[in-house]
C-alpha positions in Angstrom: 29.9 -27.2 15.4 26.4 -26.5 16.2 26.7 -23.0 17.4 28.9 -22.2 14.3 26.1 -23.4 12.0 23.6 -21.5 13.9 25.7 -18.5 13.5 26.2 -18.9 9.8 22.5 -19.4 9.4 21.9 -16.2 11.0 24.3 -14.3 9.2 22.8 -15.5 6.0 19.5 -14.9 7.1 20.7 -11.2 8.0 22.5 -10.7 4.7 19.4 -11.9 2.7 17.2 -9.6 4.6 19.6 -6.6 4.1 19.5 -7.7 0.1 15.6 -8.0 0.0 14.8 -5.1 1.9 17.3 -3.1 -0.1 15.7 -4.1 -3.3 12.0 -3.7 -1.9 12.9 0.0 -1.0 14.6 0.7 -4.2 17.7 1.8 -2.6 19.6 -1.3 -4.5 19.3 -1.2 -8.6 18.0 -3.7 -10.3 20.9 -4.7 -12.2 22.9 -8.1 -12.9 24.9 -7.9 -9.6 21.8 -7.6 -8.0 20.3 -10.7 -10.0 23.4 -12.6 -9.2 23.4 -11.8 -5.7 19.7 -13.2 -5.5 20.7 -16.3 -7.3 23.3 -16.9 -4.9 20.9 -16.9 -2.0 18.7 -19.5 -4.1 16.2 -16.5 -4.9 14.6 -16.6 -8.3 12.5 -13.9 -9.6 11.9 -15.3 -13.1 9.3 -17.8 -12.1 5.8 -17.0 -10.4 5.7 -16.0 -7.1 3.8 -13.6 -4.8 5.1 -11.9 -1.6 3.5 -12.0 2.1 4.2 -9.7 4.8 3.6 -10.8 8.4 3.3 -8.1 10.8 3.0 -8.8 14.7 1.2 -6.0 16.7 2.8 -5.0 19.9 5.4 -7.9 19.0 8.2 -6.4 21.1 5.9 -5.9 24.3 4.6 -9.7 24.1 8.1 -11.1 23.3 9.9 -9.1 26.1 7.8 -10.6 28.6 8.4 -14.0 27.2 12.1 -13.4 26.5 13.0 -10.8 29.1 15.9 -9.8 27.2 16.5 -7.8 23.9 18.4 -10.6 22.7 15.6 -13.0 23.6 13.3 -11.3 21.4 15.6 -11.6 18.3 16.1 -15.4 19.0 12.3 -15.9 19.1 12.0 -13.8 15.8 15.1 -16.0 14.2 13.3 -19.1 15.3 9.8 -18.0 13.7 11.6 -17.1 10.5 13.9 -20.3 10.5 10.4 -22.2 10.6 8.9 -20.2 8.1 11.7 -20.9 6.0 11.0 -24.5 6.0 7.9 -23.9 4.2 8.5 -25.7 0.7 8.7 -23.3 -2.0 9.2 -20.1 0.3 12.0 -18.0 0.8 11.9 -15.7 4.0 13.4 -12.7 5.2 13.0 -10.2 8.2 11.1 -7.3 6.8 11.6 -4.0 8.2 8.1 -4.1 9.9 7.7 -8.0 10.7 8.4 -11.0 8.3 8.6 -11.4 4.5 8.1 -14.4 2.3 8.3 -14.9 -1.5 6.1 -17.9 -2.4 6.7 -19.7 -5.6 3.6 -21.4 -7.3 2.8 -22.9 -10.6 1.5 -19.9 -12.1 -2.2 -21.5 -12.5 -3.8 -21.4 -8.8 -2.4 -18.5 -6.8 -5.5 -18.1 -4.5 -5.2 -22.0 -3.3 -1.4 -21.6 -3.1 -1.4 -18.6 -1.1 -4.6 -19.9 1.4 -2.3 -23.2 1.9 0.7 -20.7 2.6 -1.3 -18.5 4.9 -2.7 -21.8 6.8 1.0 -22.9 7.2 2.3 -19.3 8.5 -0.7 -19.3 11.0 0.3 -22.9 12.4 3.8 -22.2 12.8 3.3 -18.6 14.6 0.9 -20.2 16.8 3.1 -23.2 17.5 5.2 -20.9 19.5 2.5 -20.3 21.9 3.4 -16.6 22.6 -0.3 -15.2 22.0 1.2 -12.9 19.3 -1.4 -10.9 17.6 -0.4 -10.9 13.9 -1.8 -10.2 10.2 -0.8 -11.8 6.9 -0.7 -9.2 3.7 -0.6 -10.9 0.2 0.4 -9.2 -2.5 -0.3 -9.9 -6.6 1.5 -12.5 -8.2 4.9 -11.4 -10.2 7.5 -12.7 -12.4 10.4 -10.4 -12.3 12.5 -8.0 -10.2 10.0 -5.0 -10.7 7.2 -7.4 -9.8 8.8 -8.2 -6.6 8.9 -4.6 -5.7 5.5 -4.1 -6.5 4.2 -7.3 -4.6 5.9 -6.4 -1.5 4.5 -2.9 -1.6 0.8 -4.5 -2.2 1.6 -7.0 0.6 2.9 -4.5 3.1 -0.5 -2.2 2.2 -2.8 -5.3 2.4 -1.1 -6.1 6.1 -1.6 -2.5 7.3 -5.3 -2.6 5.9 -5.8 -5.8 7.9 -4.8 -4.0 10.9 -7.7 -1.3 10.9 -10.2 -1.6 13.5 -13.2 -2.8 10.8 -11.2 -5.6 9.8 -9.0 -6.6 13.1 -9.0 -10.2 13.7 -6.1 -12.6 14.9 -4.2 -13.8 12.0 -6.4 -11.9 9.4 -5.0 -12.6 6.0 -5.9 -9.8 3.5 -5.1 -10.1 -0.4 -4.3 -6.7 -2.0 -6.9 -7.5 -4.7 -9.6 -7.8 -2.0 -8.7 -4.4 -0.2 -11.3 -2.6 -2.3 -11.9 1.1 -1.6 -8.7 1.0 0.7 -6.5 0.6 -2.6 -7.7 3.9 -3.7 -6.7 5.4 -0.2 -3.2 3.5 -0.3 -2.7 5.2 -3.7 -2.4 2.2 -5.8 
């Protein structure tokens, strides 16, 4: 029974990840069917939220040394995603280049909410004790499906900027709004 539940949870995570990645990459239309699918997974995009992207540097190399197999790498990633999914007010998915979170907040204090979530993400990742290097990008608040696409893109650009040598620091959390000149270079 436990194995069946784990397989179902993993299947649901993969399906949710496929759906969110398709929306973020604009390969799935923003229509009623898409909104119904999102609601089916408990994802609401009509309340205040923001997106975070967590990207690991050389994660497969580090994880492969620990896990010794490709299946082990995915098991570790799944465990991290499951832990992150336990953060109250957040929905996680396996993003193309790392992990994504949709974080809901009261609409008033985005910075306070996101700092708290960033600390929680760091404690979860570091809890695994794998010595993973990671950065967190945080997009602007959004309130609808087009806002989700934009917030994911902003979070992705912020995490890419956090990886540059000038800013490189373990567990660096960078807000899109704080990218400064890097916003111009990213094209937004």
